[in-house]
C-alpha positions in Angstrom: 0.1 0.2 -0.5 1.3 3.7 -0.8 0.7 6.3 1.4 -1.2 9.6 -0.2 -2.4 12.8 0.7 -5.1 14.4 -1.2 -5.5 18.3 -1.2 -8.8 19.7 -1.8 -9.3 23.1 -2.4 -12.4 25.3 -1.4 -13.5 23.2 1.5 -15.4 25.1 4.0 -15.5 28.1 2.3 -18.6 30.5 1.3 -21.5 28.1 2.1 -20.0 24.8 1.9 -19.5 23.4 4.9 -18.4 19.7 5.6 -16.5 17.7 9.0 -13.4 16.0 8.6 -16.2 12.7 9.7 -17.7 13.4 6.7 -15.1 14.0 4.2 -13.1 10.7 5.3 -16.2 8.7 4.8 -16.7 9.7 1.4 -13.1 9.0 0.7 -13.6 5.3 2.4 -16.5 5.2 0.6 -14.6 5.4 -2.9 -12.3 2.6 -1.7 -9.4 4.1 -0.1 -7.8 2.7 3.4 -6.4 4.2 6.4 -8.2 7.5 6.1 -7.8 10.3 8.3 -8.0 13.8 8.2 -5.0 16.9 9.2 -6.5 20.3 10.2 -9.8 21.4 9.0 -8.7 22.7 5.4 -9.5 19.7 3.5 -6.1 17.4 3.7 -6.9 14.0 3.8 -4.1 11.3 4.0 -4.8 7.5 2.7 -3.3 4.8 1.2 -4.3 3.3 -1.7 -2.9 0.3 -4.4 -2.7 -0.5 -7.9 -3.6 3.8 -9.5 -1.1 6.6 -10.1 -1.7 9.7 -8.4 -3.9 11.3 -11.0 -6.1 8.1 -11.6 -6.6 8.5 -7.7 -7.1 12.3 -8.2 -9.5 11.9 -10.8 -11.4 9.6 -8.6 -11.5 11.3 -5.4 -12.6 14.7 -7.5 -15.3 13.0 -9.4 -16.5 11.2 -6.1 -16.7 13.9 -4.5 -18.3 15.9 -7.2 -21.1 13.6 -6.9 -21.6 13.3 -3.0 -21.2 16.7 -2.8 -22.6 18.4 -5.3 -20.3 20.7 -6.4 -16.6 20.6 -8.2 -13.6 20.3 -5.8 -10.1 20.7 -7.1 -8.1 17.6 -6.4 -4.5 17.5 -5.7 -2.9 14.2 -4.5 0.5 13.5 -4.0 2.9 10.7 -2.5 4.1 10.6 0.5 7.5 10.7 -0.8 6.6 13.7 -2.7 5.1 15.6 0.8 8.3 14.8 2.2 10.1 16.5 -0.4 8.2 19.4 -0.8 8.1 19.8 2.9 12.4 19.6 2.7 12.3 22.1 0.0 13.5 25.6 1.0 14.0 28.2 -2.4 14.9 30.9 -0.2 17.1 31.7 2.7 14.0 32.1 4.9 10.9 30.7 5.8 9.6 34.2 6.6 9.1 37.2 5.3 11.2 40.5 6.1 7.4 42.1 7.9 6.6 38.4 9.1 5.0 36.5 6.0 5.3 33.2 6.1 6.4 30.4 3.2 3.3 29.4 1.0 2.7 26.4 -1.3 0.6 26.3 -3.7 -0.1 22.7 -5.2 -0.1 22.4 -9.0 -2.0 19.9 -10.9 0.9 19.8 -13.5 4.4 20.8 -13.5 4.6 24.0 -16.2 6.1 24.1 -19.3 8.8 26.4 -19.2 7.2 29.4 -21.0 4.4 28.8 -18.4 6.6 28.5 -15.6 8.3 31.9 -17.2 5.1 33.5 -17.5 4.1 32.8 -13.6 7.4 33.8 -12.2 7.2 37.0 -13.9 5.0 38.5 -11.1 7.2 38.0 -8.5 8.5 41.4 -6.9 10.7 42.0 -3.9 7.5 42.1 -1.8 5.9 38.7 -2.7 9.1 35.8 -3.9 8.2 33.1 -6.0 10.0 29.8 -7.1 8.8 27.0 -8.9 10.3 23.1 -8.4 8.2 20.5 -10.0 4.4 20.9 -9.4 4.6 23.6 -6.5 4.6 27.1 -6.7 6.7 29.1 -3.7 5.5 32.2 -2.2 7.3 34.1 0.1 5.2 37.5 0.7 7.0 40.2 2.9 4.2 40.6 5.2 0.2 39.5 5.4 -1.6 37.6 2.8 -3.7 40.1 2.9 -1.6 42.9 2.2 -0.3 40.9 -0.8 -0.6 42.0 -4.7 0.2 39.2 -6.0 -1.7 38.4 -9.2 -3.4 35.5 -8.2 -5.6 35.3 -11.2 -2.8 35.6 -13.6 -0.6 32.8 -11.9 -3.6 30.5 -12.4 -3.6 31.5 -15.8 -0.7 30.8 -16.2 -0.4 27.5 -14.2 -3.6 26.1 -13.9 -5.6 25.2 -10.9 -3.8 25.6 -7.3 -4.3 25.3 -4.1 -1.8 26.7 -1.1 -0.7 25.8 1.9 1.8 27.0 4.7 4.5 25.1 4.2 4.9 24.4 8.1 1.8 22.8 7.0 3.5 20.6 4.5 6.3 20.2 7.2 3.7 18.6 9.7 2.4 16.6 7.2 5.7 14.9 6.2 6.4 14.1 10.0 2.9 12.4 10.4 3.3 10.2 7.4 6.7 9.3 8.6 5.4 8.3 12.4 
């Protein structure tokens, strides 16, 4: 059995509410084992055999859309990939000059060189950006709400994404190792 994490976008935002228990029950009903939630932001750990991460992502996205009656952008990483993401430090600090925390945007696929260049063109001294594999690392100088980073332009270049703090990914990697 391979361990995975599915990162779901848009859970418990707006009028949408789902408990971790209900979310885990939906993932279990799709045939996955050792299902558990991490925090209340759409991070679900599970085990599976015989499928690729992209096949699993599609299965979870389809299953959740049917169960919840709305689309749920879904990003799946293996335990090893989560450890690699957590270990990667593209900047000399994980905290910006005014306290901003390192963020990681999980992408559906690795961007082409042209799309990567297009996305990285949005970096500034206040919003540092780096790409590594299927992740965009973003270090804002201060609070996220103070950032002027154009998220829509980034999604236009890189496709759908969901963002977690680097600290969340470090904690997830530690949990997967335990």
